[in-house]
C-alpha positions in Angstrom: 81.9 53.6 21.6 84.4 56.2 21.0 86.7 56.9 24.2 88.3 60.1 22.7 88.4 61.2 25.8 91.4 59.1 27.2 89.3 58.2 30.5 86.5 55.9 29.6 84.4 58.0 27.8 83.0 60.4 31.2 83.6 64.1 29.7 83.0 65.7 33.7 86.1 63.7 34.0 88.4 64.5 31.4 87.7 68.4 32.0 88.8 67.9 35.6 92.0 65.3 34.7 92.7 68.5 32.3 92.4 71.0 34.9 95.0 69.4 36.8 93.3 68.2 39.6 92.5 64.5 39.2 90.3 62.6 40.8 90.2 62.3 44.4 89.1 58.5 44.3 91.4 57.1 41.6 94.7 58.5 43.0 95.3 59.2 39.6 98.5 62.3 38.0 97.1 65.1 40.0 94.9 63.6 42.5 93.5 65.7 45.7 94.3 64.7 49.3 91.7 66.1 50.7 92.5 64.7 54.3 95.9 67.2 54.1 95.6 71.2 55.1 95.8 73.1 52.1 98.6 74.8 50.9 99.4 78.4 51.8 100.7 80.6 49.2 101.2 83.6 52.2 103.6 82.4 55.6 102.3 82.5 58.9 101.8 86.4 60.4 104.4 85.6 63.3 107.2 84.1 60.4 109.4 85.8 58.4 109.4 85.0 54.9 112.5 82.6 55.0 110.8 80.7 57.6 112.4 82.6 60.8 110.4 83.6 64.1 109.4 87.4 64.1 110.2 87.9 67.7 107.4 90.5 68.6 108.5 93.5 70.5 106.8 95.0 74.2 104.6 97.2 73.7 105.8 100.8 75.5 102.8 103.0 76.5 104.2 106.8 76.1 104.3 109.1 78.9 100.8 110.6 80.0 101.7 114.1 80.1 101.9 116.0 83.3 99.0 117.9 84.1 99.4 120.5 87.2 97.0 120.2 89.6 94.1 122.4 89.7 93.6 124.7 93.1 90.9 123.5 95.4 88.2 125.9 95.0 87.1 128.0 97.6 83.9 128.5 99.1 82.4 132.2 99.7 84.8 133.9 97.3 88.6 134.9 98.2 87.6 137.7 100.8 85.9 135.0 103.2 87.8 134.4 106.1 88.9 130.7 107.1 86.4 130.9 110.1 83.5 132.5 108.9 81.4 128.8 109.5 81.2 127.7 113.1 81.9 124.5 113.8 79.3 122.9 116.3 80.7 121.4 119.5 80.8 118.1 120.3 80.7 118.2 123.8 82.8 119.7 126.7 80.6 122.7 127.2 77.5 122.0 125.3 77.2 124.7 122.8 75.0 125.4 120.1 74.2 121.3 119.5 72.5 121.4 123.4 70.6 124.7 122.7 69.4 122.5 119.5 68.6 119.5 121.4 66.5 121.8 124.6 64.2 122.9 121.6 63.7 119.7 119.9 62.4 118.3 123.3 60.2 121.4 124.0 58.8 121.2 120.5 58.3 117.3 121.2 56.4 117.6 124.3 53.0 119.3 123.4 52.8 116.7 120.6 53.5 113.1 123.1 50.2 113.6 124.7 48.2 113.3 121.3 50.7 110.3 119.9 49.5 106.8 119.4 52.0 104.7 120.6 53.0 101.9 123.6 53.4 103.6 127.0 56.9 102.4 127.6 58.1 104.2 123.9 55.5 106.8 125.0 57.3 107.4 128.2 60.8 106.5 127.0 60.3 110.5 125.1 59.0 112.1 128.6 62.3 110.8 130.5 64.1 112.5 127.5 62.5 115.4 128.1 63.1 114.9 131.8 66.1 114.8 131.3 67.1 117.6 129.5 66.1 119.9 132.2 62.1 120.4 131.6 60.6 119.5 135.4 57.2 120.2 134.3 57.0 117.1 132.0 57.1 115.3 135.2 53.1 115.4 135.9 52.5 113.4 132.1 55.6 111.0 132.5 54.5 110.0 135.8 50.3 109.2 134.1 52.2 107.5 131.4 54.2 105.2 133.2 50.9 104.3 135.1 49.7 103.0 131.9 52.7 100.8 131.1 51.9 96.9 131.0 55.2 95.0 132.0 55.8 95.3 135.5 59.4 95.3 135.3 59.2 98.3 132.3 56.4 100.2 134.7 58.7 99.8 138.2 61.6 101.4 136.2 59.6 104.4 135.0 57.9 104.6 139.0 61.6 104.8 140.5 62.4 107.3 137.7 59.9 109.0 138.7 60.2 109.0 141.9 64.2 109.9 142.0 63.5 113.2 140.1 61.2 114.1 142.0 63.8 114.3 145.1 
């Protein structure tokens, strides 16, 4: 065989050699070292073209635009006086809350007879009604106290009835 390719007659190797790639296994001219990193055509992003480091400037935020605060919303219109809504009374003379409590206890009393609940809980509700000023609930409270099964709770309930009837 005629050795016209100059590389042992291998046309593929001859084509590689003509491109300058060489044979990586033969270490010939133009051999490529597969273990080395590929050369870079462009400099890394953090260096200047002459190889110096680029100093990154700290980012500064533009000052936020000043926005004037909006006025607080008013309820009831501008002509509504500041004391238009009465504040509920929380102590002292009682006021509105005492009246609400009295009305609620009055509405609770007729409901208690029909409620199916433990006698000690029912007596606690009657006790609230009596303490609220309704002495007519003492009879119902006494009947309920007699049905309490726990001796200490029953004794406390009966003592309450005795105290309220004096």
